[in-house]
N, C-alpha and C positions, 0 to 999 in steps of 0.2 A: 372419585370426587367428580360431580357433574361440571361440565364446562360452562362458560358463559353463554355459549350458543344454545346448549340444551336448556339451561335455566330460562333464557329469553323465550324460546318456543314453548316451553311448558307454561310459562306465565301467559303467553298469548292464548294458548288453548283454554287456559282456565278462565280468562276474561270472556272468550267467546261462548263458552258454555254458560257462564253466569248470565250474560246478556240474553242468550236465547231462553234460559230458564225463566228469568224474570219477564220476558216478553210473553211466554206461555201463561204465567200466572196472572199477569195484567189482562190478557185476553179472557181467561176464564172468569175472573172476577168482574170484569166489565160486562161480559155477557150475561153473568148470573144477575147482576145488578139491573141491567136492561130488561131482563125478563121477569124477575121476581118482584120488582118495585111496582110495575103496573098491575101485576097479577094479584098481589095481596094488599095493595094500597100502601101508601107511605106510612112509615112508623119507625120506631127506634131501631129495629134490626136493619131497616133499610139504610140508616145512617152509617152503620158499621160496614155494610156491603160497599157503599159508595166511597167510604174512607179507604177500605182496603184496595178497592180498584184504583183510586187516584194514587195512593202510595205505590202500588205496584207499577203503575205506568211511569211515575217519576223515577223509581229505582231502575226500571228498565231503560229509560232514556239515559240516565247517568252511566249505566253499565256499557251501553252502546258508544257513548262518548269517550269513556275510558279505553274501550277496545280499539276504536279507530285511532285514538291518540297514540296508544302503544304500538299499533300496527304500522304507524308511520315512522317509528324509530328504525334506524338501521340494524339489521340482524348481525350479531357478532360472527366473525369468520370461523371456519372449522379450526379446531386446535391442532397444533403440531403433534403428530403421533408420539414422537419421542418425548415431548414435554408432558403429554397426557399420561404416558407410561411412568415417567418420573414422578408425577403427582400421585398416581395410583400406588406406586411402591412407598412413597413417603407416608401416605394414608395408612397403608397396611403395616409399615414399620411402627407408626404411632400407636396403632391399635394393639399390636403385639407387645409393645413396650409397657402398656398399661397393666398387663397380666403380671402376676407375682414373679414368675421366672422369665418374663419377656426380654428384659435387657441382657440377661445371661445367654439366652437362646440367639439373640441378634448378634451379639459379640462372638459366639462360637461360630455362627454361620459366616460371618465376615472373615474370621481367621481361616476357616476351611476354604473359603473362596480364594483368598490370597495364596494360600498353600498350593491350591490347584493351578493357579496361574504360573507358579514357579516350578512346577513339576518338570523334571528332566533337565534342570539347570543345576550348576554347581552350588548355588546359594540355597537350594531346597533344604539340604540337611542343616546348615547353620540356622536358617529360618525355623525349622522344626524344633531345633534345640532352644532357640530363643523363645518360642511359643510355650514350650513345656516349662521352662524356668520362669517365664512371666506368670504362667498359671499358678505355679507353686508359690511365687512371691505374693500374689493377690490373696492366697489363703493364709499367708503369714503376717500381713500388714496389721491386722487387728490385734495381734498378740505381741507385737514388738514394743509397744508402749510409746509415749510421746518423745522419749529420748532419741528414738530412731527416725523421727519424722524428717529430718535433714537428709539422712542417708537414703531414706525411700524416695525422696524428691530427686536426689542425684540418680538413683536407679531408673526413675521414670524418664528423666531427660535422656539418660544413656539408651534406654530401650527404644525411644522415639528416634534417636540419631542412628541406632543400628539398623532399625527397620528402613530408614531412608537410604542408608549405605547399601543394604541389601537390594533395594529397588534399582538403585544406580548401577550396581554390579550386574544385575539381571539385564538391564537395558543394554549395557556394553556387551554382554555375552550373546544376546539376541542379534545385535548388530554384527558381531563377529561371524555369525552363521550365514550372513547374506552372501558371501563369496570370498575369493582370495584377498580382496582389498581389506577385509576385516582382520587379517593377520597383524596389521600394524597396531591394532588395539590390544593385542595379547599381553604385552607388558603392563598396560594400565589395568587390564582385568585382573592379572595376578596380584598387582599391588592392592587393588580394592578387596580381592578375595582374602589376602592375608590380613588386612586391617579388620575385615569382618570376623575372621576366625579369632583374632586376638580379642576383639570386643566381646564376642559372644562367650568366650572362655572367662574373661573378667566378670561378666554378668552372672555366669554360673557360679563362680566362686563367691560372689556377693550373696547369692540366694543360699548357697550352702552355709555361709557364715550366719545369715539371718536365721536359718533353721537351727543352727547350733545354739544361737542365742535364745530362741524359744524353748529349746530343750534344757536351758539353764546350765550349759557347760561352763566350767570355770574359766576356760580360755576364750569363751565365745565373744566377749566384749572386745578384747584385743583383736580377734580375728575379723570381727565385723568392721572395726575401725580401719584395719589394713586393707580389707577388701573394698571398703568405701573409697578410700584414697586411690587405690589402683584403678577402680572403676571411674572415679572423677578424672583421673589423668587421662584415661582412654577417651572419655567424653570430650574433654577439652581438645585432645588431639583431633577428634572427628570434627569439632567445630572449626578448628583452624584449617582443616582440610576444605571445608565448605567456603571458607572466607577467601575471596580472590586476593592474591598478593599484588601489591602495587608494583609496577615496573620500575626498575631503578632508573633514576635520572642520569643522563649523560653528564659527565663532568666537563665543565668549561675550562678552557685554558686561561 
């Protein structure tokens, strides 16, 4: 996407070329009129030559006025390279998303990028399992029917919270690697990793129950209900974990 500075300079060059072009046309027509009118005498064709010359002169004058007025405007500054790169990326993403499989390709690229960032951390394996289960669930949503819309919504909320928990756990683990001072974070990291493992397991159980429901298993409905309740409980626990608890007020005598 062109920046404001590029558009401004391009417009300035266009006005300059237009002013010079009309100046040349006006000179040619005026010279032709000055030579041909006395040479062949005044007549109807000479009126057209004179009109063309006068019109060209007027347009040339207007073009030079527009050019000088636009040249007096301040030129926009150079764009920030980071901002320009972000704008170019957004434009490319928008173009790709218009393709038939563009959205799927962009989503897959984002998943691979996030997985690469977590490489070497303990959350990499739970994240991979969550990705795989989420991909499987996306292929089952259209076959579960309207009765399972609430359960799918609970699974969507739980997936978002699990991904946020994984990012928090990864941040703690990276901080632990800075030095001996990070050993104090080990209990917190273990607690977050345990909650992530429990949440991913509950999510996988939900996806398994959803697949059984699609397969028209006789016990599928009950299994899906139980898995949804378990997953909802895990999601509520994660939400409570994110909500800061108010400090107890000291009792007055």
